C-alpha positions as CSV (number, residue, x, y, z in Angstrom):
1,M,31.8,-5.1,28.9
2,E,31.5,-1.5,27.7
3,I,30.4,-1.6,23.7
4,L,31.0,1.1,21.5
5,F,28.3,0.6,18.1
6,Y,28.6,2.4,14.9
7,A,27.5,1.3,11.3
8,A,27.3,3.6,8.2
9,G,24.0,3.1,6.7
10,A,23.0,0.4,9.0
11,N,19.5,0.0,11.4
12,P,21.2,0.6,14.8
13,D,18.3,-1.4,16.7
14,A,18.1,-4.6,14.7
15,W,22.3,-4.7,15.1
16,L,22.1,-4.1,19.1
17,T,19.2,-6.5,19.3
18,S,21.8,-9.1,17.9
19,I,24.5,-8.3,19.8
20,Q,22.7,-7.7,23.2
21,Q,21.1,-11.4,22.5
22,A,24.9,-12.9,21.4
23,I,26.5,-10.7,24.6
24,P,23.8,-10.3,27.2
25,D,25.8,-8.8,29.5
26,A,27.5,-6.4,27.6
27,S,26.0,-2.7,27.9
28,I,26.4,-1.1,24.7
29,R,25.4,2.2,23.3
30,V,25.5,3.8,19.6
31,W,28.8,6.3,19.1
32,Q,27.3,10.0,18.4
33,E,29.9,12.7,17.9
34,G,31.6,14.1,21.2
35,D,30.9,10.8,22.6
36,H,34.7,10.2,24.3
37,A,33.3,8.0,27.8
38,P,35.8,5.0,27.6
39,A,34.8,1.3,26.1
40,D,36.2,-1.8,26.0
41,V,35.6,-2.9,22.4
42,A,34.2,-0.9,19.3
43,L,32.0,-2.4,16.9
44,V,32.0,-0.5,13.8
45,W,31.3,-0.4,10.0
46,K,33.3,2.9,7.7
47,P,33.4,4.9,11.1
48,P,34.4,8.2,11.2
49,A,38.0,9.1,12.4
50,A,36.6,11.0,15.4
51,M,34.7,7.9,17.0
52,L,38.5,5.7,17.4
53,R,41.1,8.5,17.4
54,G,42.6,8.4,20.6
55,R,41.0,5.6,22.3
56,T,43.7,3.2,22.8
57,E,41.6,2.1,25.9
58,L,39.8,-0.4,23.7
59,K,40.6,-4.2,24.0
60,A,39.9,-4.7,20.2
61,I,37.8,-3.3,17.1
62,F,35.7,-5.5,15.3
63,N,35.0,-4.5,11.7
64,L,30.9,-5.6,10.9
65,G,32.4,-7.3,7.2
66,A,35.1,-8.9,5.3
67,G,36.5,-6.1,3.7
68,V,38.6,-3.8,5.6
69,D,39.7,-1.0,3.3
70,A,37.3,1.2,4.7
71,I,38.5,1.1,8.7
72,L,42.0,1.0,7.6
73,Q,41.5,4.2,5.7
74,L,41.5,5.9,8.9
75,G,45.5,5.4,9.0
76,E,46.6,7.4,11.9
77,A,43.0,7.9,13.6
78,L,43.3,4.0,14.5
79,P,44.2,3.6,18.3
80,A,47.8,2.2,18.2
81,G,48.5,-1.0,19.4
82,V,44.4,-1.9,19.0
83,P,44.0,-4.8,17.3
84,V,41.7,-4.6,14.3
85,V,39.3,-7.8,13.8
86,R,37.2,-8.7,10.8
87,L,34.5,-11.2,10.1
88,D,35.8,-14.6,9.1
89,D,32.8,-15.6,7.0
90,A,29.4,-15.2,9.2
91,G,27.3,-16.6,6.3
92,M,28.7,-14.4,3.7
93,G,31.0,-17.3,2.0
94,I,27.7,-19.3,0.8
95,Q,25.7,-16.1,-0.3
96,M,29.5,-15.7,-2.6
97,A,29.5,-18.7,-3.8
98,E,25.8,-18.8,-4.8
99,F,26.1,-15.2,-6.7
100,V,29.8,-16.5,-8.5
101,A,28.3,-20.0,-9.3
102,H,25.3,-18.4,-10.6
103,A,27.2,-15.9,-12.9
104,V,30.0,-18.6,-14.3
105,L,26.9,-21.0,-15.1
106,R,25.0,-18.3,-16.7
107,Y,27.6,-17.5,-19.1
108,F,29.1,-21.1,-19.6
109,R,25.1,-22.7,-20.2
110,R,24.8,-19.3,-22.9
111,L,22.0,-18.3,-20.9
112,D,22.7,-14.8,-21.9
113,A,23.0,-15.3,-25.3
114,Y,19.6,-17.7,-25.4
115,A,17.7,-14.6,-23.5
116,V,18.7,-12.4,-26.4
117,Q,17.2,-14.9,-28.8
118,H,14.2,-15.1,-26.6
119,Q,13.4,-11.1,-26.9
120,A,14.1,-11.7,-31.2
121,Q,11.6,-14.5,-30.9
122,Q,14.5,-17.0,-32.2
123,W,14.5,-20.7,-31.7
124,R,18.3,-21.6,-32.7
125,F,20.7,-23.8,-31.3
126,L,23.9,-22.7,-29.8
127,K,26.8,-25.0,-29.3
128,P,27.9,-25.6,-26.0
129,F,31.4,-24.8,-24.3
130,D,33.9,-27.6,-23.4
131,K,33.6,-28.0,-19.9
132,Q,37.2,-29.5,-20.0
133,T,38.7,-26.1,-21.4
134,F,36.5,-23.9,-19.6
135,S,38.9,-22.9,-16.7
136,V,37.6,-20.5,-13.6
137,G,40.6,-18.6,-12.0
138,V,39.7,-17.1,-8.8
139,L,41.6,-14.3,-7.9
140,G,42.5,-14.0,-4.2
141,M,41.9,-17.4,-2.5
142,G,41.2,-16.0,1.3
143,V,38.1,-17.4,3.6
144,L,35.6,-16.3,0.8
145,G,37.7,-17.3,-2.2
146,S,38.3,-20.6,-1.0
147,R,34.6,-20.8,-0.3
148,I,33.9,-19.8,-4.2
149,A,36.5,-22.4,-5.4
150,A,34.8,-24.9,-3.7
151,A,31.6,-24.6,-5.1
152,L,32.9,-24.2,-8.4
153,Q,34.6,-27.6,-8.3
154,H,31.4,-29.3,-7.3
155,F,30.1,-28.7,-11.1
156,D,33.5,-30.3,-12.1
157,F,35.2,-27.0,-13.7
158,P,39.1,-26.8,-13.6
159,V,39.7,-24.2,-11.1
160,L,42.9,-22.0,-10.9
161,G,43.4,-19.8,-7.7
162,W,45.9,-17.1,-7.3
163,S,47.4,-15.8,-4.1
164,R,50.0,-13.3,-3.2
165,T,51.6,-16.4,-1.3
166,Q,51.0,-20.0,-2.5
167,K,48.5,-22.2,-1.7
168,N,48.7,-26.2,-1.8
169,I,44.4,-26.9,-2.3
170,P,43.6,-30.3,-3.5
171,G,42.2,-30.4,-7.1
172,M,43.0,-27.1,-8.2
173,T,45.9,-25.4,-9.5
174,C,47.5,-22.7,-7.9
175,F,49.6,-19.8,-8.7
176,S,50.9,-16.6,-6.6
177,G,52.9,-13.6,-6.6
178,A,54.1,-10.9,-9.5
179,D,55.6,-14.4,-11.3
180,G,52.6,-16.2,-11.3
181,L,49.9,-13.7,-12.1
182,N,50.1,-14.0,-16.0
183,T,50.8,-17.3,-16.7
184,F,47.5,-17.8,-14.2
185,L,45.4,-14.9,-16.3
186,S,46.6,-16.8,-19.6
187,Q,45.0,-20.1,-18.5
188,T,41.5,-18.3,-17.4
189,R,38.7,-18.1,-19.2
190,V,36.3,-16.7,-16.5
191,L,37.9,-14.4,-13.9
192,V,36.4,-14.1,-10.6
193,C,38.2,-11.2,-8.7
194,I,37.6,-11.7,-4.8
195,L,41.0,-10.1,-3.8
196,P,41.1,-7.7,-0.7
197,L,41.3,-4.1,-1.5
198,T,45.0,-2.7,-0.8
199,T,47.2,-0.1,-2.6
200,E,48.7,-3.9,-4.4
201,T,45.5,-4.6,-5.7
202,E,44.0,-1.2,-6.5
203,N,43.8,-1.2,-10.4
204,I,44.7,-4.7,-10.8
205,L,42.2,-5.5,-13.1
206,N,43.5,-3.0,-16.1
207,H,44.2,-3.4,-19.7
208,A,47.7,-5.3,-19.2
209,T,45.8,-8.0,-16.9
210,L,42.7,-8.0,-19.0
211,S,44.7,-8.4,-22.2
212,A,46.5,-11.2,-20.8
213,L,43.1,-13.0,-20.4
214,P,42.4,-15.5,-23.6
215,R,40.0,-14.0,-26.4
216,G,36.8,-14.5,-25.4
217,A,37.0,-15.0,-21.3
218,Y,34.4,-13.3,-19.0
219,V,35.3,-11.2,-15.9
220,I,33.0,-11.7,-12.4
221,N,34.2,-8.8,-9.9
222,V,32.4,-9.2,-6.2
223,A,35.5,-7.6,-4.2
224,R,35.7,-3.7,-4.6
225,G,34.8,-1.2,-7.9
226,A,38.5,0.1,-7.1
227,H,39.9,-3.3,-8.3
228,L,38.9,-2.2,-12.2
229,V,39.7,0.3,-14.4
230,E,36.2,0.6,-15.4
231,A,37.3,2.2,-19.1
232,D,39.7,-0.7,-19.8
233,L,37.1,-3.4,-19.1
234,L,34.3,-1.6,-21.6
235,T,37.1,-0.9,-24.3
236,L,38.0,-4.9,-24.4
237,I,34.4,-5.9,-24.1
238,Q,34.0,-3.3,-27.4
239,Q,36.7,-4.7,-28.8
240,E,35.5,-8.3,-28.2
241,H,38.7,-9.6,-26.3
242,I,36.7,-9.9,-23.4
243,A,32.8,-11.2,-23.8
244,G,31.2,-9.9,-21.1
245,A,31.3,-9.2,-17.5
246,T,29.2,-9.4,-14.1
247,L,29.9,-7.0,-11.9
248,D,28.6,-6.4,-8.1
249,V,30.6,-3.4,-7.6
250,F,31.6,-0.2,-8.6
251,R,34.3,2.9,-7.8
252,E,30.7,5.3,-7.3
253,E,27.9,3.3,-5.7
254,P,24.8,3.6,-6.3
255,L,26.3,3.5,-9.7
256,P,25.4,6.9,-11.8
257,V,22.5,6.6,-14.2
258,T,24.7,8.2,-16.7
259,H,27.7,5.6,-16.3
260,P,28.5,3.5,-19.9
261,F,28.3,0.0,-18.5
262,W,24.4,0.8,-18.2
263,Q,24.4,0.7,-21.9
264,E,26.6,-2.3,-22.2
265,P,24.3,-5.5,-22.5
266,R,27.5,-7.8,-22.5
267,I,27.6,-6.2,-18.7
268,N,25.2,-7.8,-16.0
269,I,25.1,-5.0,-13.2
270,T,24.2,-5.7,-9.6
271,P,23.7,-3.3,-6.7
272,H,26.7,-4.7,-4.4
273,I,24.7,-7.6,-3.2
274,S,26.6,-10.8,-3.6
275,A,27.1,-11.5,-0.2
276,L,25.4,-9.5,3.0
277,T,26.5,-9.4,6.4
278,L,23.9,-11.7,8.1
279,R,23.7,-10.3,12.0
280,D,22.9,-12.7,13.8
281,D,25.7,-14.7,12.6
282,S,28.3,-11.9,13.2
283,A,27.2,-11.0,16.4
284,R,27.4,-14.9,17.5
285,Q,31.3,-14.7,16.0
286,I,31.8,-11.7,17.5
287,A,30.8,-12.9,21.2
288,A,33.3,-15.9,20.8
289,K,35.8,-13.7,20.0
290,I,35.4,-11.4,22.7
291,K,35.1,-14.5,24.9
292,A,38.3,-15.9,23.7
293,L,40.2,-12.4,24.0
294,Q,39.1,-12.4,27.5
295,A,40.4,-15.9,28.1
296,G,43.9,-15.0,26.9
297,Q,43.2,-17.3,23.7
298,P,44.3,-16.7,20.2
299,I,41.4,-15.4,17.4
300,T,41.3,-15.6,13.9
301,G,40.5,-12.3,11.8
302,L,43.3,-10.3,12.9
303,V,44.1,-7.8,10.6
304,D,47.4,-6.9,9.0
305,P,47.6,-2.9,8.2
306,Q,50.7,-3.3,6.6
307,R,49.1,-6.1,4.3
308,G,45.9,-4.6,4.6
309,Y,44.1,-7.2,5.2
């Protein structure tokens, strides 16, 4: 088994150790410019086009993350007929659920408002929100979205879900398609975006969709920065239609110091840390999928380039 590895911005030594432990009989090398030697599989994160172009000998390309927008942007450089496989979870689901649950609870329990009072040395009771009318809408009901929804149900929030195709999930009200989006938004007090980034979902959080939320709604984006039209969110917060936001992803990362989000106290900013890829979990999952492929068995996580995920 010849494995070709490339992960932009990652420590290759740490990854190679985890992969070697999970697949001890494999020969692994880090791709470098000019490496055209054959390989059986490629493990990648944001690879350059030159790494994969023409490599039709590959049995599979494994993306070291759940989001595949970066690799699909390679377009024709991806070798025809070679499956692209994403990670199903690999420890990211629980991290994402923790992050989103914290953001929802922080807003629901009015902790940001109490923090402002703390700075002003004010001791004042704030009327709590009514949980029965505090619906949390999860935009994107894949593996990660479903895990987030389950975590929020644990706290007895009314949870709504929206997906491209209809889903039926116990204890949730589910919406689907373009026809169901506005109804979903109109009933959502806190909107959580966990959609894959595709041509259809880019800029989906814009003035029209955000305005469809009830006045005083809150926005959480843990998907991709390109889902959000940043100027539209800022305008709606300043107009007090949107109460605030927790944003973990941005169009430009790191977020420039001159970006107006830094000056808006109703926006909580984190540096793309809502869910980090866990190397050992990922390596074990990839090893299991390679073994299944070798045995001619089906695997999960196959990417449909037409859908974009």
